[in-house]
Structures are given as structure tokens and as C-alpha cells.
C-alpha positions as CSV (number, residue, x, y, z in Angstrom):
1,M,12.1,-24.8,6.2
2,T,8.9,-22.9,7.9
3,R,8.8,-19.6,8.6
4,S,9.1,-18.5,12.3
5,N,6.3,-17.1,13.7
6,C,7.8,-14.2,15.6
7,L,9.0,-12.9,11.9
8,P,7.0,-10.5,9.8
9,K,5.2,-11.9,7.1
10,E,5.6,-11.1,3.4
11,R,3.3,-8.7,2.1
12,S,1.7,-10.9,-0.4
13,E,0.8,-13.3,2.6
14,R,-1.3,-10.4,4.0
15,R,-4.6,-10.0,2.7
16,I,-6.3,-6.8,3.3
17,L,-10.2,-6.7,2.4
18,Y,-11.2,-3.0,1.3
19,V,-14.8,-2.5,1.2
20,T,-16.2,0.7,-0.7
21,D,-19.4,1.8,-2.2
22,G,-17.3,2.1,-5.5
23,F,-13.9,3.5,-7.1
24,A,-13.3,5.7,-9.9
25,P,-14.0,5.9,-13.0
26,F,-17.0,3.8,-12.5
27,V,-18.4,5.9,-9.8
28,V,-17.8,9.6,-9.6
29,G,-16.4,11.1,-6.7
30,G,-13.7,12.4,-4.6
31,M,-13.8,9.2,-2.1
32,Q,-13.8,7.0,-5.0
33,V,-10.7,8.6,-6.7
34,V,-8.9,7.9,-3.1
35,A,-10.6,4.3,-3.2
36,R,-9.2,3.7,-6.7
37,R,-5.6,5.1,-5.9
38,Q,-5.0,3.4,-2.5
39,I,-6.2,-0.3,-3.9
40,E,-3.7,0.0,-6.9
41,T,-1.2,1.5,-4.4
42,L,-1.4,-1.5,-2.2
43,A,-1.8,-4.1,-4.8
44,E,1.6,-2.7,-6.8
45,A,3.2,-2.9,-3.2
46,G,2.9,-6.6,-3.0
47,F,-0.1,-6.7,-0.8
48,N,-2.9,-9.3,-1.4
49,I,-5.7,-6.9,-2.0
50,V,-9.4,-8.1,-2.2
51,S,-12.0,-5.4,-2.6
52,I,-15.6,-5.3,-1.8
53,S,-18.1,-2.7,-3.9
54,S,-21.4,-1.8,-4.7
55,R,-23.2,0.2,-7.1
56,T,-21.1,-1.2,-10.1
57,E,-20.5,-4.5,-11.8
58,L,-17.1,-5.1,-13.2
59,A,-15.7,-7.8,-15.5
60,P,-12.6,-9.4,-14.0
61,H,-10.3,-8.1,-16.8
62,N,-11.3,-4.5,-16.0
63,L,-8.9,-4.9,-12.8
64,S,-5.6,-5.6,-11.7
65,W,-7.1,-7.0,-8.4
66,Q,-9.9,-9.4,-7.2
67,N,-13.2,-7.5,-6.7
68,H,-16.2,-8.6,-5.3
69,H,-19.7,-6.9,-6.5
70,I,-22.1,-6.8,-4.0
71,P,-25.5,-5.2,-5.1
72,W,-26.9,-2.2,-3.1
73,P,-29.6,-3.1,-1.5
74,Q,-32.8,-0.7,-1.8
75,K,-34.7,-1.1,1.6
76,S,-37.4,1.4,0.7
77,R,-39.7,2.6,-2.2
78,F,-39.9,5.8,-0.4
79,R,-36.5,6.6,-0.5
80,V,-36.5,10.4,-0.5
81,F,-39.1,11.0,2.5
82,N,-37.1,8.3,4.6
83,P,-34.5,9.8,6.7
84,M,-33.6,5.9,8.1
85,R,-33.5,4.1,4.6
86,Y,-29.8,5.0,3.8
87,V,-28.9,3.5,7.5
88,N,-30.9,0.4,6.9
89,E,-29.4,-0.2,3.4
90,L,-25.5,0.7,5.0
91,R,-26.4,-2.3,7.4
92,A,-28.1,-4.8,4.9
93,F,-25.3,-4.6,3.0
94,S,-22.7,-4.8,5.8
95,V,-24.5,-8.4,6.4
96,C,-23.6,-9.4,3.0
97,V,-19.8,-8.0,3.5
98,A,-19.7,-10.1,7.1
99,C,-20.8,-13.1,5.5
100,L,-18.1,-12.8,2.2
101,A,-15.6,-11.7,4.9
102,D,-15.9,-15.3,6.5
103,S,-15.2,-17.0,3.6
104,L,-12.5,-14.6,2.5
105,Q,-10.4,-14.8,5.8
106,P,-8.5,-11.4,5.7
107,D,-5.7,-10.2,8.1
108,C,-7.6,-6.8,7.8
109,I,-10.7,-5.2,7.0
110,Y,-10.2,-1.3,6.2
111,S,-14.0,0.5,5.6
112,E,-14.3,3.4,3.2
113,G,-17.2,4.6,5.1
114,P,-19.3,3.0,7.7
115,L,-20.1,-0.1,5.5
116,I,-19.2,-2.8,8.1
117,D,-22.0,-2.7,11.2
118,A,-22.8,-6.3,11.2
119,Y,-19.2,-7.4,11.5
120,L,-18.3,-5.1,14.1
121,G,-21.2,-6.3,16.2
122,R,-19.5,-9.4,16.8
123,P,-17.0,-10.0,19.8
124,R,-13.2,-8.6,19.7
125,Q,-12.3,-12.5,19.6
126,K,-13.9,-13.0,16.3
127,R,-12.7,-10.1,14.4
128,V,-9.6,-9.3,12.7
129,L,-7.8,-5.7,12.5
130,T,-10.5,-3.5,11.5
131,I,-9.6,0.3,10.3
132,F,-12.7,2.9,9.6
133,H,-12.1,5.5,7.3
134,P,-14.8,8.4,7.7
135,H,-13.5,10.8,5.3
136,G,-15.1,14.1,5.6
137,L,-17.7,13.3,8.5
138,E,-20.3,15.9,6.7
139,M,-23.3,14.4,8.6
140,F,-21.3,16.2,11.8
141,Q,-21.2,19.7,9.8
142,R,-24.2,22.0,8.6
143,K,-24.6,20.9,4.9
144,G,-26.4,24.1,3.7
145,S,-29.6,22.9,3.7
146,L,-32.4,21.9,6.9
147,F,-33.7,18.8,4.9
148,D,-29.9,17.6,3.9
149,D,-29.3,18.2,7.8
150,L,-32.1,16.0,9.0
151,K,-31.5,13.5,6.2
152,S,-27.6,12.7,7.2
153,F,-28.6,12.9,11.4
154,P,-29.2,9.4,11.2
155,L,-25.7,8.9,10.1
156,R,-23.8,10.0,13.1
157,D,-24.8,7.0,15.5
158,I,-23.6,4.2,12.7
159,S,-20.8,6.3,12.3
160,R,-19.9,6.5,15.9
161,F,-20.5,2.8,16.2
162,H,-17.9,2.2,13.5
163,A,-15.8,4.5,15.1
164,R,-15.8,2.6,18.8
165,R,-15.6,-0.8,17.6
166,S,-12.8,-0.5,14.9
167,D,-9.1,-0.8,16.0
168,L,-8.1,2.5,14.5
169,T,-9.7,5.1,12.8
170,I,-8.2,7.2,9.7
171,S,-8.2,11.0,9.9
172,L,-7.6,13.1,6.4
173,S,-5.4,15.5,8.9
174,E,-3.2,15.7,11.8
175,K,-5.1,18.6,13.4
176,G,-7.9,21.2,13.1
177,K,-11.6,20.9,12.8
178,L,-11.9,17.5,11.3
179,V,-9.6,15.7,14.2
180,S,-11.8,17.8,16.8
181,I,-14.9,15.7,15.4
182,I,-13.1,12.1,15.3
183,N,-11.9,12.8,19.0
184,E,-14.8,14.9,20.7
185,R,-18.0,13.7,18.3
186,L,-17.0,10.1,17.7
187,G,-15.5,9.7,20.7
188,V,-12.1,8.4,19.4
189,P,-8.8,8.9,21.6
190,I,-5.9,10.2,19.9
191,N,-4.0,6.9,20.1
192,K,-6.3,5.4,18.2
193,M,-6.1,7.8,15.0
194,R,-4.1,7.3,11.9
195,V,-3.4,9.9,9.5
196,L,-4.1,8.9,5.5
197,R,-3.9,12.4,3.4
198,N,-5.5,12.5,-0.1
199,A,-2.8,12.8,-3.0
200,A,-2.7,15.8,-5.5
201,P,-3.2,14.3,-9.1
202,S,0.1,14.5,-10.9
203,N,0.1,17.4,-13.3
204,D,3.0,16.8,-15.9
205,N,0.9,16.7,-18.6
206,H,-1.7,19.9,-18.1
207,G,0.7,22.5,-17.9
208,S,0.5,25.2,-14.9
209,S,-1.3,28.5,-14.5
210,A,1.8,29.9,-13.3
211,D,3.2,30.2,-16.7
212,N,0.2,32.1,-17.9
213,Q,-0.9,35.9,-17.8
214,R,-3.5,36.7,-14.8
215,T,-7.1,36.5,-16.5
216,G,-9.3,38.2,-13.2
217,R,-11.3,35.3,-13.8
218,F,-12.4,33.0,-10.7
219,L,-13.7,29.1,-10.8
220,F,-15.8,26.9,-8.9
221,I,-15.6,22.9,-9.5
222,G,-18.1,20.6,-7.5
223,R,-21.2,19.0,-7.1
224,D,-24.7,20.5,-7.6
225,E,-25.8,19.7,-3.8
226,P,-26.6,22.5,-1.0
227,R,-23.5,21.9,1.3
228,K,-21.2,23.3,-1.6
229,G,-22.5,26.4,-1.1
230,V,-23.2,27.6,-5.0
231,P,-26.2,30.2,-3.8
232,L,-24.1,31.8,-1.3
233,L,-21.1,32.4,-3.7
234,L,-23.5,33.9,-6.5
235,R,-24.4,36.5,-4.1
236,A,-21.1,37.3,-3.5
237,L,-20.3,37.2,-7.6
238,A,-23.2,39.4,-8.2
239,T,-21.7,42.3,-6.5
240,F,-19.1,42.7,-8.9
241,E,-19.3,44.4,-12.2
242,N,-16.0,43.6,-13.6
243,L,-15.5,40.2,-13.1
244,E,-16.2,36.9,-14.9
245,A,-16.7,33.4,-13.1
246,D,-17.4,29.7,-14.3
247,L,-19.2,27.0,-12.4
248,V,-18.3,23.6,-13.7
249,G,-20.5,21.1,-12.1
250,I,-23.2,23.0,-12.0
251,P,-26.2,22.8,-14.8
252,P,-27.0,26.1,-16.5
253,D,-30.8,25.7,-16.1
254,S,-30.7,24.7,-12.3
255,I,-30.0,28.4,-11.0
256,N,-30.5,31.7,-11.8
257,L,-27.1,33.4,-12.6
258,P,-25.6,36.9,-12.7
259,S,-24.9,37.9,-15.8
260,N,-21.1,37.6,-15.3
261,V,-21.4,34.0,-14.0
262,K,-21.3,30.9,-16.9
263,A,-22.3,27.6,-15.4
264,H,-21.0,24.9,-17.6
265,G,-22.6,21.3,-16.6
266,V,-21.0,18.2,-15.3
267,I,-18.0,17.8,-17.4
268,S,-15.9,14.2,-17.4
269,D,-13.2,15.1,-20.4
270,R,-10.4,16.2,-18.1
271,K,-8.5,18.1,-20.8
272,R,-11.4,20.6,-20.7
273,I,-11.3,20.6,-16.9
274,N,-7.6,21.3,-17.3
275,D,-8.3,24.0,-19.4
276,F,-10.6,25.9,-16.8
277,Y,-7.6,25.5,-14.0
278,L,-5.4,27.2,-16.7
279,K,-8.0,30.2,-17.3
280,A,-8.5,31.4,-13.7
281,D,-6.8,32.9,-11.3
282,F,-8.4,31.4,-7.9
283,L,-10.6,28.3,-7.3
284,I,-13.3,29.3,-4.6
285,V,-14.2,26.2,-2.5
286,P,-17.5,28.1,-0.4
287,S,-18.7,24.7,1.5
288,Y,-20.6,24.1,4.5
289,A,-19.1,20.8,4.6
290,E,-15.8,18.8,3.5
291,G,-13.3,16.4,4.2
292,L,-9.9,17.1,2.5
293,P,-11.6,18.3,-1.0
294,T,-9.3,16.6,-4.1
295,V,-10.8,19.7,-6.4
296,I,-8.3,22.0,-4.1
297,L,-5.4,19.6,-4.7
298,E,-6.2,19.3,-8.1
299,A,-6.0,23.4,-8.2
300,F,-2.6,23.5,-6.5
301,S,-1.4,21.0,-8.9
302,H,-1.9,23.5,-11.5
303,G,-0.4,26.1,-9.4
304,M,-3.9,28.1,-8.9
305,P,-4.1,29.2,-5.1
306,V,-7.6,29.0,-3.4
307,I,-10.0,30.7,-1.9
308,A,-12.3,28.4,0.8
309,T,-14.0,28.1,3.9
310,D,-12.7,26.7,6.8
311,V,-14.5,23.5,7.3
312,G,-13.4,19.7,7.8
313,A,-9.6,19.2,6.8
314,V,-9.4,22.4,4.3
315,A,-7.3,24.4,6.6
316,D,-4.7,21.9,6.1
317,L,-4.5,22.9,2.4
318,V,-5.5,26.4,2.5
319,R,-3.0,27.9,4.5
320,N,-4.3,31.7,4.7
321,K,-2.2,34.0,2.9
322,Q,0.1,31.4,1.8
323,T,-1.4,29.3,-0.5
324,G,-4.7,31.0,-0.7
325,F,-7.5,32.7,1.5
326,L,-9.2,31.1,4.3
327,I,-12.3,32.5,5.7
328,P,-15.4,31.2,8.2
329,P,-18.4,29.3,6.0
330,N,-21.7,30.7,5.4
331,N,-20.6,34.1,5.6
332,V,-21.4,36.1,2.4
333,Q,-20.0,39.2,3.5
334,A,-16.6,37.6,4.1
335,L,-16.9,36.1,0.5
336,I,-17.3,39.4,-0.7
337,D,-14.3,40.8,0.9
338,V,-11.7,38.0,0.2
339,I,-12.8,38.1,-3.5
340,D,-12.2,41.8,-3.8
341,R,-8.7,41.4,-1.7
342,A,-7.8,38.4,-4.4
343,R,-8.6,40.8,-7.4
344,Q,-6.6,43.5,-6.2
345,L,-3.1,41.3,-5.4
346,D,-0.4,43.0,-7.2
347,D,1.8,40.3,-9.3
348,K,4.6,39.5,-6.8
349,T,2.2,38.3,-4.1
350,Y,0.1,36.4,-6.6
351,R,3.0,34.6,-7.5
352,K,4.2,33.8,-4.5
353,L,0.7,32.0,-3.5
354,Q,0.7,30.2,-6.6
355,S,4.5,29.1,-6.0
356,N,3.0,27.6,-2.6
357,A,0.3,25.8,-3.8
358,L,2.4,24.3,-6.6
359,A,5.1,23.2,-3.6
360,L,2.5,21.9,-1.3
361,A,1.1,19.4,-4.3
362,N,4.6,18.4,-5.2
363,G,5.9,18.0,-2.0
364,E,3.9,16.5,1.2
365,Y,0.9,16.1,-0.9
366,S,2.6,14.4,-3.8
367,R,1.5,10.7,-5.0
368,K,4.8,9.5,-4.2
369,C,4.6,10.9,-0.7
370,V,1.3,9.9,0.4
371,D,1.5,6.3,-1.4
372,R,5.1,5.9,1.1
373,E,3.0,6.4,4.1
374,L,0.1,4.6,3.2
375,V,2.0,1.6,2.5
376,A,4.4,2.0,5.5
377,L,1.1,2.3,7.6
378,F,-0.1,-1.1,6.4
379,D,3.5,-2.7,6.5
380,T,3.4,-1.3,10.6
381,L,-0.4,-2.1,11.6
382,L,-0.2,-5.8,9.9
383,N,3.2,-6.6,11.1
384,T,2.6,-5.3,14.8
385,Y,-1.1,-4.5,15.8
386,P,-2.2,-7.3,17.8
387,G,-5.7,-7.3,16.2
388,A,-4.0,-8.4,12.8
389,R,-4.7,-12.2,11.9
């Protein structure tokens, strides 16, 4: 008996082509962690997942799904000084993606970042359902460096092109500044947005700072790049005499440190990173630009409240006076004031912040909850959306 065309197809009959620049642990970064989790979740749910990745070449036995590697094109020898070089490389990469998509014949193409420019340039009737996930859209936010602002400026047009030509655009949050960027700067109407949140990591085996005594220490974990706001953080920390802080991800010799701050460089050992979470009272995220930072979710999973700037989708996580403190970006005095306030919290108020942070990580941002929403979204789209093959 043949399946009726009016009935939904089985998940295994639905092929999703997932396009990304790489995934954890082979490529380091918050987007790459999300990519790995989403691919594994959809594959485990029974979807026919095929990924295309760049920047790394993987043997088939390393993965539980089919992956195609397309080497990242190097379009300019003067890469640092050419603001268009990354856009040109994206477009060259997208030509290879479009050719491979023709041979794979997917029902849906999911692009993690602006990676399918050539495919979206085709007429609508020659495309399948396309989903664009722009993540934090940092190119529409200040980066903390004029050079970085200028370098990312060309990415605005290619991101707009993806958002306007794709059938749907993914947002990391339901409201806030990130939604405003997608709606107003990319030109995507609300009915063409769907929400996919990042998930907090499971913390079953690593303990919680809620079990420990307060130490008075503060913690920063992040990349050594201007948009993370480290110089501003150091200016704030230098005003305190009896305060200690640790910087993870910042090389000790890359910046002048106050005597009360220690930089530990890049750490890949998860046990060591968990130890830092357990020994500090607050995580500080002083960024100029963000999406929905996984580092905040990691802190919450350890029962650690967070001080953060109100950028991207951060306000969805750091709910002021509930799971931490929210301040405006690029405001050193606001950062000084909130650090001082955090130090003087009574134990009852601090424990309430911890409890709320842990509840958020174990509730609506838990892996179970976020994965269920991810699978439900693709079930709905692939069975009802007119763009699906």
C-alpha cells in the first residue's frame, strides 16, 4: 500500500540539510556547541540529517550522522585588511553548498549563519523550505572596536538578503533587542520568525555553587576580543581593593592586569572550568554585543547569578534582581556600582538569586525542554509549511 499524499511523512523520510561553519568540539564557540546539539537531537528524533560543515574535516566514524566537508575558501591574501573578504568567502562557500544541495535533494535547508547566498538567489519555485538562523547578529551591534565595527559592516547586507529570501528566520528570544534587530534591521515580519533558544548544559555531575560558602570572587569567561568588554571590566575591577576576580579565556600577557585580577588563558578542560564556577559568587558578562550567551546558561546551571549588559537576547536570561543584575553596555560607572551592590548583598537575597538562576537553567532552558521545542518545530514545518518538498 502506498502512503497517501495527504498524510504526514515519517521523520526518517524528511531530509534536513544543516549548513554550518563547524560544530563542537572540533570548532570552538557558542554557535558550534548549539550546532552539535541541534544536529544530534534531530538525528536522535528520527529525522534524516545531513550536515555540511567547513573549517574541519571529519572521518565518518567520528559522527552519528552523515557530514559533508567543504573546505573554507580563502579569497584574499590580504585577509585582515580587506573588509569584504569574509563576505566574498561566504559567497564562494555558498556556491559549493548549492551544488551539493542539488545532489542531496533535501526537504529543508537550515543555515546556521549566512551560508546559502547562492541557493537563495534562485527563484522561489526552485528552492525548498529554507530556514535562516542568524544567531546574535553582532554586525548590527557595536563591537567595542571601530576596526571590528567597520570589518563587520559588509555582513549586514548579506544577512538582510538571507533573512528576506528565506522562508523563516530564527530568533534566540521572543522579545527584546534581538527581536527588534530581526524585525526592524533585517526587515523580517513577526509571522516569519520562529524562536529556538539555546539550552543550558546538564550539570548533574559538577555540583552547584549554591552548596558552597560565598567567596567574594568574581568571574569572567570569554574570548579575547573587543566586543567582550574586558578593558572596561578591568577599569571597574581596579577601583576595588578587597576584591578578587578570575579571567578565563584571556591570555595573561595580552593585557595589563590590576593586582587583584588573575588571567588564566584559554582552558579546554571542563573540570577546571567547572571549578571556577564553583569558587566565584558572580559571573560578569560586560559585552558590547551578544546573542544569547551559553556562558550565562553554564553559570546558571551551577547556581551562579550573573551581572551582564543589556545586549542581544541577554535580558531573557539575566532578569534584573531575579537571576542577576542587568546594566547598560559601555558604562563603567554602572558596572562599578552593580559590582559594589553585588558584594554587599545579604545571604538571603543572594541565595534567592542563585535559586532563580538554577530554576531557569533546569526549567525552560533545560536541554529536555529546548530539544522538545526543536523537534516540534521541525515536525510542524516539514508537514505543514508550503515551502517543504
